[in-house]
N, C-alpha and C positions, 0 to 999 in steps of 0.2 A: 502494501501498499503508500502510496506516494502521498506527502504532505502537500497539501494547497500552497500555489506562492504567498499567499496573504501569510500563514502563519509561519514564515520562513524568519530568522534570524539576520539582521542588516549583514552578516557575513552570505547569506545566501544558501546556508548547508546545512544550519540545525534548528530546527523546531520550536517554537516556544512552550515552554509550559502554560500549565493555565496562570490565566493573570498577568500572561502576554511580560512577564520578564526575563531579558536574556537567561537563560540557563549557566554561565560565568559569575551574573548577578547574584543571582541565588545563592547559587554554592559558595560565594566568596566566605570563607571565614568556614566551613563545616573540616573543611580537614582538622582544621589546630584545633575545634572545640572536642573533636572524636577523639584524636592523640589523647588531649588531656583528660576527658571523660573515660577512657580505657586506662590510664596512668593512674587515675584516681581509683578506678575500680579494683585492678589489680593490687596497688597497694595496700588498700583501705579493708578490701573485703578479701583477697587470694594474701598478703599479709606480703608482697612481693618486695624485697628490699633494694634490689636494682631492675631495672628496667637498660636494654639496648635495641639500636636499630640498625639494622646494615643495609646503606646504602650503597646505589652505583654511585663513583664519584662526577659522572655527565650526570647526575639526574640534580637539574640545580633546585629546580620546586622542591624536591625534597630534602636537599642539605637545608633552604631557607626553613621550611616549616617546621625540621629538625632545632633550628637554632633558634627559631620563633620560641616553640614552647619547652626551652631549656634542658635539648638535650646536648651535653658537652663532649665535643670531638675526643675519642679514644686512643686510634691509631687504625691504620688504614692494612687491609690484610690482603698480599697479593694470590689474584686468583682464586680466592674465596668461597664468591656468589655467581652462582648458576645461571645460566641464561635461559634454561627451559628451552633452548630452541627443538633439542629432541627427547625423548619421551625416554630415555637408557640414558643415565648419566656419565656414562663412558664414552658414547658419541656426542655431548653435548659442548659448548664450550663456555666459559668461564671467565667469570671480569673481578676487576676487583674492588672490596667494599670499604668504605669509612663505615666503623663501628664509631656511634656519636651514645652515650650515655645517660641515665637519669635513676637520680639516688632517692629515695622514698624520702618526702619532706622530713626535716629533723635529722637523714641522717648521711647531707655530704661528707664529704671525704676532708679528711682533717690535714 
């Protein structure tokens, strides 16, 4: 099913959600709120003292988000993360990952 041309975003390829606001405007801030909510749940409900993200160094939006929500750079692991371009790990390609960590409130590094 094709969208009616009158329902397209200004760039011509994304349908507008109900209410007519572009999806980018509606979604702005959702990722940071989601990461904070999951971190809070993991710390408070599960008792996790430390969380980490493994981010492809080329993924600038994820790196920005990690910094914004308080995940600190810890290390770069060469060839650590899988690209998932093949089902079998031995046939897949791997890329470096930047590890960014987050301590539970009140448990920061000394």
